[in-house]
Every structure is written in structure tokens, then in C-alpha cells.
FIGU-127377 format. One record per residue: residue in one letter; x, y negated, z negated of N, C-alpha, C in turn. Coordinates in steps of 0.1 Angstrom, whole numbers. Layout:
! residues N
- A X Y Z X Y Z X Y Z
...
//
This chain:
! residues 486
- M 136 187 76 141 173 78 147 169 64
- N 160 166 65 167 161 53 166 145 54
- L 159 139 44 157 125 44 170 117 41
- I 180 124 35 192 117 31 202 118 42
- P 208 107 46 219 108 57 230 116 52
- P 236 124 61 247 133 57 259 127 51
- A 261 114 54 273 108 49 272 103 34
- T 260 105 28 258 100 15 267 106 5
- G 273 98 -4 282 103 -14 274 110 -25
- L 278 123 -27 271 131 -36 271 126 -51
- K 281 118 -54 282 113 -68 275 100 -70
- R 269 94 -59 263 81 -61 249 83 -68
- P 245 73 -76 232 75 -83 220 74 -73
- A 212 84 -72 200 84 -64 188 79 -71
- L 186 84 -83 174 81 -91 178 77 -105
- T 170 68 -111 172 64 -125 158 63 -132
- A 158 67 -144 145 65 -152 149 63 -167
- G 149 51 -172 154 49 -185 168 53 -187
- P 171 61 -197 185 65 -199 190 76 -190
- R 180 82 -182 184 94 -174 187 89 -160
- S 196 96 -153 199 93 -139 203 106 -132
- W 201 106 -119 204 118 -111 212 113 -98
- T 223 120 -96 231 117 -84 225 123 -71
- Y 230 119 -60 225 124 -47 229 139 -47
- G 240 143 -53 243 157 -53 233 165 -61
- E 229 160 -72 219 167 -81 205 167 -74
- L 202 156 -67 189 156 -60 189 166 -48
- S 200 167 -41 201 176 -30 200 190 -34
- L 207 194 -45 207 207 -50 193 212 -54
- A 186 203 -62 173 206 -67 163 207 -56
- S 164 197 -46 155 197 -35 156 210 -26
- D 168 215 -24 170 227 -16 164 239 -24
- E 165 240 -37 159 251 -44 144 250 -44
- L 138 238 -45 124 237 -45 118 239 -31
- A 126 235 -21 122 238 -7 121 253 -4
- A 131 260 -10 130 275 -8 118 281 -14
- E 115 276 -26 103 281 -33 90 278 -25
- I 90 266 -19 78 262 -11 76 272 1
- K 87 274 8 86 282 20 83 296 17
- S 88 302 6 85 316 2 71 317 -3
- S 65 306 -8 51 307 -14 40 304 -4
- A 44 297 7 33 293 17 28 305 24
- Q 14 306 25 8 316 32 9 313 47
- T 10 301 51 12 297 65 21 285 65
- L 29 284 76 38 273 77 32 261 85
- T 19 262 88 13 251 96 4 243 87
- R -1 248 76 -9 240 67 -1 231 58
- P -5 219 54 3 210 46 5 214 32
- V 14 208 25 16 209 11 12 196 5
- A 3 196 -5 -3 184 -11 7 180 -23
- H 9 167 -24 18 161 -34 10 153 -43
- V 9 156 -56 1 148 -65 9 145 -77
- F 17 134 -76 26 130 -87 24 115 -90
- G 26 111 -103 27 97 -106 41 93 -103
- L 44 80 -107 57 74 -104 68 80 -114
- E 74 91 -110 84 97 -118 95 104 -109
- A 106 107 -115 117 113 -107 113 126 -100
- A 105 134 -107 100 147 -101 92 144 -88
- G 85 133 -88 77 130 -76 86 127 -64
- A 97 120 -66 107 117 -55 113 131 -51
- L 117 139 -60 122 152 -57 113 160 -49
- A 100 160 -52 90 168 -45 88 163 -30
- V 89 150 -28 88 145 -14 100 150 -6
- H 112 149 -12 124 154 -5 123 169 -2
- A 118 177 -12 118 191 -10 108 195 0
- I 96 189 1 86 192 11 91 189 25
- A 98 177 26 104 174 39 115 184 43
- T 123 189 33 133 198 36 127 212 40
- S 116 215 35 109 228 37 104 229 52
- G 102 217 58 96 217 71 81 218 72
- L 74 219 61 60 219 61 55 205 60
- P 43 202 66 37 189 65 34 185 51
- L 36 172 48 33 167 35 20 158 35
- V 11 161 25 -1 152 24 0 147 10
- L -1 133 9 0 126 -4 -13 123 -10
- G -15 128 -23 -26 125 -30 -23 116 -42
- H -33 113 -50 -31 104 -62 -35 111 -75
- P -26 111 -85 -29 118 -97 -41 112 -105
- N -45 100 -102 -56 94 -110 -70 96 -104
- W -70 103 -93 -83 106 -87 -92 115 -97
- T -105 113 -96 -114 121 -104 -114 135 -99
- P -119 145 -107 -120 158 -101 -128 159 -88
- S -139 151 -87 -147 150 -75 -138 146 -63
- E -130 135 -66 -122 130 -55 -111 140 -51
- Q -105 147 -61 -96 157 -58 -102 168 -50
- G -114 172 -53 -120 183 -46 -123 179 -32
- A -127 167 -30 -130 162 -16 -117 161 -8
- F -106 157 -14 -93 157 -8 -89 170 -3
- I -90 180 -12 -85 194 -9 -94 200 2
- D -107 198 1 -116 203 11 -113 197 25
- A -109 184 25 -106 178 38 -93 182 44
- V -83 183 36 -70 186 42 -66 201 42
- N -72 209 33 -70 223 33 -55 226 31
- P -48 222 20 -34 225 19 -31 239 16
- S -19 244 20 -15 257 17 -10 258 2
- L -4 247 -2 1 246 -16 -1 232 -21
- I 0 231 -35 -1 218 -41 11 218 -51
- L 18 207 -50 29 204 -60 25 193 -69
- S 27 195 -82 22 186 -93 32 186 -104
- P 31 177 -114 39 178 -126 34 190 -134
- A 43 196 -141 40 208 -149 29 204 -159
- G 19 213 -160 8 211 -170 -3 202 -165
- W -2 198 -152 -13 189 -146 -26 197 -148
- N -36 189 -151 -49 195 -154 -57 197 -141
- W -53 207 -133 -60 210 -121 -73 218 -124
- V -84 213 -120 -97 219 -124 -104 227 -114
- S -99 227 -102 -105 234 -91 -103 249 -92
- D -114 257 -89 -113 271 -88 -105 275 -76
- G -100 287 -76 -94 293 -64 -79 289 -63
- W -73 285 -74 -59 281 -74 -52 287 -86
- S -39 291 -84 -31 296 -95 -19 288 -96
- E -14 286 -109 -3 277 -112 10 285 -115
- R 21 281 -109 34 287 -113 44 276 -116
- P 48 275 -128 58 265 -132 72 268 -126
- I 79 258 -121 92 260 -115 102 251 -123
- V 112 257 -128 123 250 -135 134 248 -125
- L 138 235 -125 149 231 -115 160 225 -123
- P 173 226 -118 184 220 -125 183 205 -127
- N 184 201 -139 185 186 -143 171 179 -142
- F 161 184 -136 148 178 -134 138 184 -144
- D 127 176 -146 116 182 -154 109 192 -146
- P 103 203 -152 96 213 -144 85 207 -136
- V 82 214 -125 71 211 -117 62 223 -115
- S 50 221 -111 41 232 -109 38 234 -94
- L 38 246 -90 35 250 -76 21 258 -76
- W 11 252 -70 -2 258 -70 -5 265 -57
- S -9 277 -58 -12 285 -46 -26 290 -46
- R -32 292 -35 -45 297 -34 -46 311 -38
- T -57 315 -45 -59 328 -49 -66 336 -38
- S -70 330 -27 -76 336 -16 -68 332 -3
- D -70 339 8 -63 337 20 -67 323 25
- V -56 315 28 -59 301 32 -65 301 46
- S -63 311 54 -69 311 67 -84 312 67
- S -90 316 55 -105 317 54 -111 303 51
- Q -102 293 48 -107 280 45 -108 271 57
- N -117 263 58 -119 254 69 -115 239 65
- S -106 233 73 -103 220 70 -112 211 79
- T -116 200 73 -125 190 80 -117 180 87
- L -104 179 84 -95 169 90 -82 176 95
- V -83 181 107 -72 188 114 -61 177 116
- L -48 181 113 -37 171 115 -34 171 130
- S -29 159 134 -24 157 147 -12 166 150
- D -10 170 162 2 178 166 15 169 162
- G 24 176 156 37 169 153 37 162 140
- T 26 164 132 25 157 119 34 162 109
- D 42 153 103 51 156 92 45 151 79
- V 39 140 79 33 133 67 19 128 70
- A 10 130 61 -4 125 63 -7 117 50
- I -12 105 52 -15 95 41 -29 90 42
- W -36 89 31 -49 83 31 -47 68 32
- T -56 62 40 -57 47 40 -63 44 27
- S -62 31 23 -67 27 10 -82 27 8
- G -89 25 19 -104 25 18 -109 12 12
- S -102 1 13 -107 -11 7 -119 -17 14
- G -120 -14 27 -131 -19 34 -140 -9 40
- G -138 4 37 -146 14 43 -141 28 39
- K -146 38 46 -142 52 42 -128 55 46
- P -120 61 36 -106 63 39 -104 73 51
- K -93 71 58 -89 80 69 -76 87 65
- L -73 98 72 -60 105 70 -51 101 82
- V -41 94 79 -32 88 89 -20 98 91
- C -18 103 103 -7 113 106 5 106 111
- H 17 110 106 29 104 110 40 114 112
- S 50 111 119 62 119 119 73 113 110
- W 82 121 105 93 116 97 102 106 105
- S 104 109 118 112 101 126 107 86 127
- A 93 85 128 87 72 128 89 64 115
- L 87 71 104 88 65 91 102 61 88
- I 112 70 92 126 67 90 130 55 98
- R 126 54 110 129 42 119 124 29 112
- N 112 30 107 107 18 101 115 14 88
- A 119 24 80 127 22 68 140 16 72
- D 146 21 82 159 15 86 158 1 90
- E 148 -2 98 146 -16 103 143 -26 91
- A 135 -21 82 131 -29 70 143 -32 62
- N 152 -22 60 164 -24 53 173 -35 59
- K 174 -35 72 182 -46 79 176 -59 76
- R 163 -61 77 156 -74 75 158 -78 60
- L 157 -69 51 158 -73 37 172 -72 31
- C 181 -69 39 195 -68 34 197 -59 23
- F 190 -47 24 190 -37 13 200 -27 17
- S 210 -24 8 221 -16 12 227 -8 0
- M 237 0 2 243 8 -8 247 -2 -20
- G 244 3 -32 247 -5 -44 235 -12 -49
- D 225 -14 -41 213 -21 -45 204 -11 -52
- T 194 -16 -60 184 -7 -67 170 -13 -64
- W 161 -4 -61 147 -7 -58 138 -1 -69
- L 130 -9 -75 121 -3 -86 108 2 -80
- A 104 14 -83 92 20 -78 80 15 -86
- T 71 8 -79 59 3 -85 46 7 -78
- L 47 11 -66 35 15 -58 34 30 -57
- A 22 35 -58 19 49 -58 25 56 -45
- W 29 69 -47 34 76 -36 23 77 -24
- S 11 77 -28 0 79 -18 -2 66 -10
- H 5 55 -14 5 42 -7 17 42 3
- I 15 38 15 26 38 25 38 29 19
- G 34 19 12 45 11 6 53 18 -5
- G 47 28 -12 54 36 -22 63 46 -15
- L 58 53 -5 66 62 2 77 55 10
- G 74 43 15 84 35 22 96 32 13
- V 94 29 0 105 25 -9 114 37 -10
- L 109 49 -12 117 61 -13 126 63 -1
- L 120 61 11 127 63 23 138 52 25
- R 135 40 21 145 29 22 157 32 13
- T 154 36 1 165 39 -8 174 51 -3
- A 167 61 2 175 73 6 183 69 19
- R 177 62 28 185 58 40 196 48 37
- A 195 40 27 205 30 24 216 36 14
- R 213 48 10 222 55 0 223 46 -13
- S 211 41 -16 210 32 -28 202 39 -39
- T 198 32 -49 191 38 -61 177 35 -62
- L 169 45 -65 154 43 -67 152 44 -82
- A 147 33 -88 145 33 -103 131 34 -106
- F 128 41 -118 115 43 -123 113 35 -136
- G 102 28 -137 98 22 -150 86 28 -155
- P 75 20 -158 63 26 -163 56 34 -152
- S 49 45 -156 41 52 -146 29 45 -141
- R 24 36 -149 13 27 -144 17 13 -147
- F 13 4 -138 18 -10 -139 14 -17 -152
- K 24 -22 -159 22 -30 -171 33 -41 -169
- A 28 -54 -168 37 -65 -165 50 -65 -174
- K 48 -65 -187 59 -66 -196 69 -54 -194
- R 63 -42 -192 72 -30 -191 79 -30 -178
- V 73 -36 -167 80 -37 -154 92 -47 -155
- L 90 -58 -162 101 -67 -164 112 -61 -172
- E 109 -53 -182 119 -46 -190 127 -36 -181
- A 120 -29 -172 126 -20 -163 135 -27 -154
- I 131 -39 -149 140 -47 -140 153 -50 -147
- E 152 -55 -159 163 -59 -167 173 -47 -169
- K 167 -36 -174 175 -24 -178 182 -18 -167
- S 175 -17 -155 181 -10 -144 188 -20 -134
- Q 188 -32 -138 195 -43 -129 189 -41 -115
- V 176 -42 -114 169 -40 -101 172 -52 -92
- S 175 -49 -79 177 -60 -69 164 -63 -61
- H 156 -52 -59 144 -53 -50 132 -47 -57
- V 121 -52 -54 108 -47 -60 97 -50 -51
- S 88 -41 -49 75 -43 -41 64 -45 -50
- L 56 -55 -47 44 -59 -55 32 -62 -46
- V 20 -60 -51 8 -65 -44 6 -79 -51
- P -2 -88 -46 -4 -101 -52 -9 -101 -66
- A -18 -91 -70 -23 -90 -83 -12 -87 -93
- M -2 -79 -89 9 -76 -98 18 -88 -100
- L 21 -95 -89 29 -108 -90 22 -117 -100
- Q 9 -119 -98 2 -128 -107 3 -124 -122
- A 2 -111 -124 3 -106 -138 17 -109 -144
- L 28 -108 -135 41 -111 -140 43 -125 -143
- L 38 -134 -134 39 -148 -136 31 -153 -148
- D 20 -146 -151 11 -150 -162 18 -149 -176
- I 28 -140 -177 35 -139 -190 48 -148 -190
- A 49 -156 -179 59 -166 -179 73 -162 -183
- P 78 -151 -176 91 -147 -180 102 -155 -174
- P 114 -155 -180 126 -160 -172 129 -151 -161
- L 133 -156 -150 136 -149 -138 147 -139 -140
- P 145 -125 -138 156 -116 -140 167 -119 -130
- Q 179 -120 -135 190 -125 -127 194 -115 -116
- S 191 -102 -118 195 -92 -108 186 -93 -95
- L 174 -99 -96 165 -98 -85 169 -106 -73
- E 169 -100 -62 173 -106 -49 161 -108 -40
- V 151 -98 -40 140 -98 -32 128 -92 -39
- V 117 -100 -39 104 -96 -44 94 -95 -32
- L 92 -83 -27 85 -81 -15 70 -80 -19
- I 62 -89 -13 48 -90 -16 40 -86 -3
- G 31 -76 -5 23 -72 6 11 -64 1
- G 5 -56 9 -7 -48 6 -20 -55 6
- A -20 -68 5 -32 -76 6 -27 -91 9
- A -37 -99 13 -33 -113 16 -28 -120 4
- T -17 -127 5 -12 -134 -6 -17 -149 -6
- P -24 -153 -16 -29 -167 -16 -17 -177 -16
- P -17 -187 -8 -6 -197 -7 -3 -203 -21
- S -13 -205 -29 -11 -210 -42 -3 -201 -51
- L -4 -188 -49 4 -178 -57 18 -179 -52
- T 20 -179 -39 34 -180 -34 41 -193 -39
- E 33 -204 -39 39 -216 -43 43 -216 -58
- R 34 -209 -66 37 -208 -80 49 -200 -83
- A 51 -189 -75 62 -180 -77 75 -187 -72
- L 74 -194 -61 86 -202 -57 90 -212 -66
- S 80 -219 -72 83 -229 -82 91 -224 -94
- A 88 -211 -98 94 -204 -109 108 -198 -105
- G 111 -200 -92 124 -195 -88 125 -181 -83
- W 113 -174 -81 113 -160 -77 116 -159 -62
- P 125 -149 -58 129 -148 -44 118 -140 -36
- I 108 -147 -32 96 -140 -26 99 -137 -11
- A 95 -125 -7 95 -121 7 81 -117 10
- L 75 -122 21 62 -119 25 62 -109 36
- T 53 -99 35 53 -89 46 39 -87 51
- Y 38 -82 63 25 -77 69 28 -63 74
- G 20 -54 70 21 -40 74 9 -32 72
- M 9 -20 75 -2 -11 73 2 4 74
- T -6 13 69 -3 27 70 -1 31 84
- E -9 27 93 -8 31 107 5 27 114
- A 11 17 109 24 12 115 36 18 109
- G 34 27 99 46 33 92 52 24 82
- S 44 15 77 47 5 66 48 -9 72
- Q 60 -14 74 61 -29 77 60 -32 92
- V 53 -43 95 52 -48 109 61 -60 110
- S 60 -69 101 69 -81 101 72 -85 86
- V 83 -92 84 88 -96 71 94 -109 72
- A 91 -118 62 97 -131 61 106 -130 48
- P 119 -129 50 128 -128 38 127 -141 29
- P 132 -140 17 131 -152 8 135 -165 13
- A 146 -166 21 150 -179 26 140 -185 35
- E 133 -176 43 123 -182 52 110 -186 45
- V 106 -178 35 94 -181 27 97 -194 19
- A 109 -196 15 111 -209 7 110 -221 16
- E 110 -219 29 108 -231 38 94 -235 39
- G 85 -225 35 71 -229 33 62 -229 46
- D 66 -222 56 57 -222 68 45 -213 67
- G 45 -204 57 33 -196 55 32 -184 63
- S 42 -181 72 42 -169 80 47 -157 73
- V 45 -145 80 51 -133 75 63 -129 83
- G 69 -139 89 82 -136 96 80 -130 110
- P 91 -128 117 90 -122 130 88 -107 129
- P 82 -100 139 81 -86 138 94 -79 138
- L 94 -67 132 106 -58 132 109 -54 147
- S 121 -51 150 124 -48 164 118 -34 168
- C 113 -26 159 107 -13 162 92 -14 165
- V 87 -26 164 72 -28 165 70 -39 176
- N 61 -36 185 57 -46 195 43 -52 190
- V 42 -65 190 30 -72 185 25 -81 196
- R 12 -81 198 6 -91 207 -7 -96 201
- I -11 -107 206 -24 -113 202 -34 -110 213
- A -44 -102 211 -53 -98 221 -66 -106 220
- S -73 -108 231 -86 -115 232 -86 -128 225
- P -76 -137 228 -76 -149 220 -90 -156 220
- E -94 -160 208 -107 -167 206 -106 -182 204
- A -94 -186 200 -92 -200 197 -78 -203 197
- T -74 -216 194 -60 -219 193 -58 -224 179
- S -46 -222 174 -42 -227 161 -39 -242 162
- A -36 -248 150 -33 -262 150 -21 -266 160
- G -12 -256 161 -1 -259 170 -3 -255 184
- G -15 -251 187 -18 -247 201 -16 -233 205
- S -12 -224 195 -9 -210 198 -22 -202 199
- A -22 -192 207 -34 -184 208 -37 -176 195
- H -50 -177 191 -54 -170 179 -64 -159 183
- G -61 -147 178 -70 -136 181 -66 -123 173
- E -70 -112 178 -67 -99 171 -53 -95 173
- I -47 -90 162 -33 -85 163 -33 -70 167
- E -26 -67 178 -24 -54 183 -10 -50 182
- L -7 -36 180 6 -31 178 9 -19 188
- S 21 -18 191 26 -6 198 41 -3 194
- G 46 9 198 60 11 195 62 25 188
- P 74 28 186 78 42 181 75 45 166
- T 71 34 159 68 37 144 53 38 142
- L 45 37 152 31 39 150 27 53 148
- F 15 55 142 10 68 138 7 77 150
- L 5 90 147 2 100 158 -13 100 161
- G -21 97 150 -35 98 151 -42 99 138
- Y -55 99 137 -62 102 124 -66 117 123
- G -65 122 111 -69 136 109 -83 138 114
- G -85 149 122 -98 152 127 -102 145 139
- D -94 135 144 -97 127 156 -88 132 168
- T -91 127 179 -83 129 191 -69 122 189
- P -58 129 192 -45 122 190 -44 109 198
- R -37 100 192 -36 87 198 -25 87 210
- D -28 80 221 -19 79 232 -7 71 227
- P 5 76 226 17 69 221 20 56 229
- A 15 55 241 18 43 249 7 33 248
- S -3 36 240 -14 27 239 -11 16 228
- W -19 5 228 -19 -5 218 -29 -2 208
- F -26 -4 195 -34 -2 184 -41 -15 179
- S -54 -15 178 -61 -27 174 -62 -27 158
- T -55 -37 152 -54 -36 137 -67 -41 130
- G -75 -49 137 -87 -55 131 -83 -68 123
- D -70 -72 123 -65 -84 117 -64 -95 127
- L -66 -107 122 -66 -119 131 -53 -127 128
- G -47 -133 138 -36 -141 136 -30 -148 148
- F -18 -154 148 -12 -160 159 3 -161 156
- F 11 -164 167 25 -166 166 27 -181 165
- D 36 -185 156 40 -200 156 51 -202 166
- D 55 -215 167 65 -219 177 78 -212 176
- S 81 -207 164 94 -200 162 93 -185 163
- G 81 -180 168 80 -165 170 76 -158 157
- C 73 -164 147 68 -158 134 53 -155 135
- L 49 -144 129 35 -140 129 28 -146 117
- C 17 -152 120 8 -158 109 -5 -150 109
- V -9 -144 98 -21 -136 97 -31 -144 90
- T -43 -145 96 -53 -154 90 -65 -147 84
- G -67 -134 86 -78 -127 81 -82 -114 88
- R -93 -108 85 -98 -96 90 -110 -99 99
- R -110 -93 112 -121 -95 120 -133 -88 114
- S -131 -76 108 -142 -68 103 -149 -75 91
- D -141 -84 84 -146 -91 72 -154 -104 76
- Q -153 -108 88 -159 -121 92 -174 -120 89
- I -179 -131 85 -194 -133 81 -200 -141 92
- I -211 -136 97 -219 -144 107 -232 -148 100
- T -233 -161 97 -245 -166 89 -251 -177 97
- G -263 -175 101 -270 -185 109 -263 -189 122
- G -256 -179 128 -249 -181 140 -235 -186 139
- T -231 -189 127 -218 -195 124 -209 -184 119
- N -196 -183 124 -186 -174 119 -179 -180 107
- V -178 -172 96 -172 -177 84 -161 -167 80
- D -149 -172 78 -137 -163 74 -137 -162 59
- P -140 -151 53 -140 -150 39 -127 -153 32
- D -116 -151 39 -103 -154 33 -102 -169 30
- E -107 -177 39 -107 -192 37 -115 -196 25
- V -127 -190 24 -135 -193 12 -129 -188 -1
- E -123 -176 -1 -116 -171 -12 -105 -180 -17
- A -97 -185 -7 -86 -193 -10 -90 -206 -17
- V -101 -212 -12 -107 -224 -19 -111 -221 -33
- L -118 -210 -34 -123 -206 -48 -112 -204 -58
- R -101 -198 -53 -89 -196 -62 -82 -209 -66
- R -85 -220 -58 -79 -232 -62 -86 -239 -74
- H -98 -234 -77 -105 -240 -89 -97 -236 -101
- P -95 -245 -110 -86 -242 -122 -91 -231 -131
- D -104 -228 -131 -109 -218 -140 -112 -205 -133
- V -109 -204 -120 -111 -191 -113 -98 -183 -112
- V -98 -171 -116 -86 -162 -116 -86 -154 -103
- E -97 -149 -99 -98 -140 -87 -111 -142 -80
- A -112 -139 -67 -124 -141 -60 -125 -131 -49
- C -138 -127 -46 -140 -118 -34 -153 -124 -28
- V -152 -126 -14 -163 -132 -7 -167 -122 4
- L -180 -119 5 -186 -110 14 -198 -116 21
- G -202 -110 32 -215 -113 39 -225 -102 35
- I -236 -107 29 -247 -97 25 -259 -99 34
- P -264 -88 39 -276 -89 49 -287 -98 44
- D -293 -106 52 -304 -115 49 -313 -116 61
- D -326 -116 58 -336 -116 69 -336 -130 76
- T -333 -140 69 -333 -154 75 -320 -157 82
- W -309 -155 75 -296 -160 80 -288 -149 87
- G -293 -137 87 -285 -125 92 -275 -120 81
- E -267 -129 76 -259 -126 64 -258 -139 56
- V -257 -138 43 -254 -149 35 -240 -148 28
- V -233 -159 27 -220 -159 21 -222 -157 6
- T -216 -147 1 -217 -143 -13 -204 -142 -20
- A -202 -149 -31 -189 -149 -38 -190 -142 -52
- V -180 -134 -55 -179 -128 -68 -166 -133 -74
- I -166 -139 -86 -154 -145 -91 -152 -140 -105
- V -139 -141 -109 -135 -138 -123 -129 -151 -128
- G -133 -155 -140 -128 -167 -145 -134 -170 -159
- G -132 -182 -165 -136 -185 -178 -141 -199 -179
- G -147 -201 -191 -152 -215 -194 -168 -214 -193
- R -174 -224 -200 -188 -225 -200 -194 -230 -186
- D -206 -224 -183 -212 -228 -171 -204 -227 -158
- L -195 -216 -158 -186 -215 -147 -193 -215 -133
- T -204 -208 -133 -212 -207 -120 -216 -220 -115
- R -222 -228 -124 -226 -242 -120 -214 -251 -116
- R -204 -250 -124 -192 -259 -121 -185 -255 -108
- V -184 -242 -105 -177 -238 -93 -186 -241 -81
- D -200 -239 -83 -209 -242 -72 -208 -257 -68
- T -208 -265 -78 -207 -280 -75 -194 -283 -69
- W -183 -277 -74 -170 -281 -69 -168 -276 -55
- I -172 -264 -51 -169 -258 -38 -177 -266 -27
- R -189 -271 -31 -196 -279 -21 -189 -291 -17
- D -180 -296 -25 -172 -307 -21 -160 -303 -12
- Q -157 -290 -12 -145 -285 -5 -148 -279 9
- L -160 -273 10 -163 -266 22 -176 -271 29
- S -177 -269 42 -189 -273 49 -201 -264 45
- G -213 -268 49 -225 -260 45 -225 -245 48
- P -222 -241 60 -222 -227 64 -212 -218 56
- K -201 -225 52 -191 -217 44 -193 -217 29
- T -202 -225 24 -205 -225 10 -213 -213 6
- P -208 -206 -5 -215 -194 -9 -229 -197 -13
- R -239 -190 -8 -253 -192 -12 -256 -184 -25
- R -248 -174 -28 -249 -167 -40 -236 -166 -47
- L -236 -168 -60 -223 -168 -67 -225 -160 -80
- F -216 -150 -82 -216 -142 -94 -203 -143 -102
- V -204 -143 -115 -193 -143 -123 -192 -129 -130
- V -180 -122 -130 -178 -109 -136 -166 -110 -144
- E -164 -100 -153 -152 -99 -162 -140 -95 -154
- E -143 -86 -144 -132 -81 -136 -137 -76 -123
- L -129 -76 -112 -132 -70 -99 -126 -56 -98
- P -133 -47 -92 -128 -34 -90 -116 -34 -80
- H -106 -26 -82 -95 -25 -73 -92 -11 -68
- T -86 -10 -57 -82 3 -52 -69 7 -60
- V -64 19 -59 -52 23 -66 -40 15 -61
- N -41 8 -49 -30 1 -44 -31 -14 -47
- G -40 -18 -56 -41 -31 -61 -49 -41 -53
- K -56 -36 -42 -64 -45 -34 -78 -45 -40
- V -85 -56 -38 -99 -57 -43 -107 -47 -35
- D -114 -38 -42 -122 -28 -35 -135 -34 -30
- R -135 -39 -18 -146 -46 -12 -158 -37 -11
- T -156 -24 -8 -168 -15 -7 -175 -14 -20
- Q -168 -13 -32 -175 -13 -45 -181 -26 -48
- V -175 -37 -45 -181 -50 -47 -194 -51 -39
- R -193 -47 -27 -205 -48 -18 -217 -40 -24
- S -213 -27 -29 -224 -18 -34 -230 -25 -47
- R -222 -31 -55 -227 -37 -67 -236 -49 -64
- I -232 -57 -54 -240 -68 -51 -253 -64 -45
- M -253 -53 -37 -266 -49 -31 -275 -43 -42
- A -270 -38 -53 -278 -33 -63 -281 -43 -75
- A -276 -56 -73 -276 -65 -83 -290 -71 -86
- T -291 -76 -98 -302 -85 -101 -298 -99 -96
- K -306 -109 -99 -302 -123 -94 -290 -129 -101
- D -289 -125 -114 -278 -132 -122 -267 -123 -127
- R -267 -110 -123 -255 -102 -128 -253 -90 -118
- I -241 -85 -119 -238 -73 -111 -230 -63 -120
//
């Protein structure tokens, strides 16, 4: 599968990184050479090739080459610990691993071969020193899998989501239409390849015959702004924590920016308002790995109107509200969001393949407003039941973040013999007696069942590699906590 449309001008810039740039012709030439190396080195053409790169041009090249080779691609993350790397390899049983040259691969049973490619930095091709057929994969890929991606695991154990290139390309094309992203534009890479949002950016730039720019390999607000200025970036994807970090240094708005796409986690309305007040062209999106990236998008003009929705669904995704439990203020049915359509995943690794005609239950709650835009209100799985009352943690977190001294908040239900669960809040903030002041303040904002019975102050909250608060880690720390610290 060639991810670049055949009509792409070979002299157009495909990738940029600081002073360096690569045309589509150079990318295609290097991709074909690396694809040939992959095919000749693979012991089997059915097992996947693992991709373990940071945000660099060679990482983009590797995605294109694996797609061209016809072997399935499985995306890993370079910052995983050796233990996490080992668990990943055991689970997916790749035939080969592609990484930056000199990557410190610590697992036995693999040999490294550096490959020099025209105009690009060298990459390493790792092959098994034993027959791959003797290895057992714990997560067998669904039939027809071209790409497999770990879910983030922010609320539980990660899963391997299996996709076809055709589904991901369809989603990229529809997203480009909604965001008016086209030839001549530049998108800055900020999300890891192992994140569906990161892979989606690569596909959108290739399909639009536009430019993918690289800045810092790890997010640093000041350096990201510098990269936007130097590369005249028109589009950028951020999770809410990244946007907040950029706004905190109070920069002047980069004049080249046309769209700042915010997703990956719920965006607090106060953060959206702050960004809009500073003139940032915010686009709000709702999506997930299982949907091939985006489900719905509200472009900047719609977000500026302030209705709080994530826009109408893309034309390639069918969305319905299942099992309505209540009505919104406008009378719309409120319930669980379900999806169907050609951009949905094939199934989870190791599970029975998904029926392509079936509806997928997202676990997210929401409703459609009168204009047909989707409003997402929270997660069904995160709902807290305390003393028989349902509490939406997103609502409590939003109130906590409105306190002037609270920077970030995570609200969970912790098992309790009396109440079933107790509402527990973990916050990041400053100032003396913050726990007492926030406790007093929030009791004036929320009714009794919604008020946190336990409140912890920490220096920082753990996050997944995609920028979401790692609720699993927060829960584990709370469960092991003493009364006054975690």
C-alpha cells in the first residue's frame, strides 16, 4: 500500500525538521529501498513489523516503508521501559523491529542491522536470531489487519486495535475536508506515532500532498512555539494539557496558525474560553483509536460560537445515541454514543473479529443538539455510584478546575463499605491550606453526593504518553494511600 496519492508532485516538500527538508520524491525513493529490505529480511510475511520511533523524519519514513512492504505495522513507543517493551514484543510477536540507529534494545534473541538510506538518517532493522514460527503471540491480529495500535490504557488494560489502511485513509480524507487542510499547508507533529492522532497526522499530510513538520522530539511548550514559527505551521494537534502549557507562557499568537485541533481527552470549557480569548483558532474533536481517529470535529468558526459541541460527525462515521437515560436541557436524548461505518476497526488482537455491520459501544455519554452537532458529556465507565446516586466525575473535575488555585484535577470513585463508592478528588495546585480552601469552596458549588469526601493535593498527576491523566495509576495510588498523602 502506497500511502501517497500517485498524483503527488515529487518536488513538493513532504517532511521538514529544522533546516532539513525532504521532497516527496526523496521520501518515495527511500521508502521503496527500505520496503525492499523489510521484505527480504522477514522470516514470514504474515507477522507484523514493529515500529519504535520518536517524532523524527525517520519515523515517518518507516511508516511509509512498512506500508509499502505489505507487512502489517504495529506501533510501539520509544519511551516504554524494558519491561513494557518485552511485554509488547511477547504480545504481538513481530517478525522485525524498525528503530532509530543505535536504539538501546535490551531484549535477547534479536540482532541489529543498520541500514543507510539516501538523504535520511540511518535506521536499524532488528531480526530474530531464532525462527519466528517457534514464538507464540498472545494477541493474534484480526484478518485483514494492516495496522495495529495500542489503546492508551488511561482507564484500564491497553488493547491492540486492528485496522486496515483503507479505513484509516478514508478517515484522513474526511478529516482533511472538515479542517480545510490541503496542499501548501503544514502540520506540526506533536503526538506519538503510537497514538492514533499521531498516525492520523502523517496520513492527512500524505493524502493532502502537504508538509509534515517536526519540532522537539518531546513536548516542550517554548520549543513547540519556535517550531510553529520557523516552519510556518498552519495546523497542529494538541491534547488539553499541551494547550494549557502553551497558554501558560502567554505567547503572541503565531500568525501562520489556522487550526489548533484539541482532542485525546475532554477539554475543559474554561480552557477553551481562555484560548479563544487569546485569539487561538481552536477546533474541538471527538475520536478514538477504534474509529480510525476522528468521529466528529467542530472547526474554529463553530467553536468560536461557543455551543460547546464537537461538531457534526464526519460523513464516514454513523453515530447514534443508544439506551437514552435522560434528556439534555434542550430535550435531546442523552445516552451512550455508538458508532458504525467503514472507518471502524476490524477487532481487538486476540479477540473474535468484529462484525463490520455491528454498532460499536464507545462507553462515552452524550447527545445531539438541535443543529445535529455531537455533545460529549463523559464516560459511562467512569461514573461513580455513591449511596445510590450517580455522579459524573467530569462534572466534578470541571468545577474543581474553576478554583483559581487548582491547575489540574482527577476525580474517581473509590470502594467504600458504607457508600459503595466515595467521590475522591486528586488535585494539583498551590497556596497555603489548599485542601481546606478547596473543600470549603466546592461545597458551595456542588450538591452533597457530588462533593468529594476525600481530597488529596499532589505536585503532579501521572499521565499516559498521549497526555491523558492516567486514571489507573491515580486509582492505584489512592488505594495505597495514607489519609493525608499519595
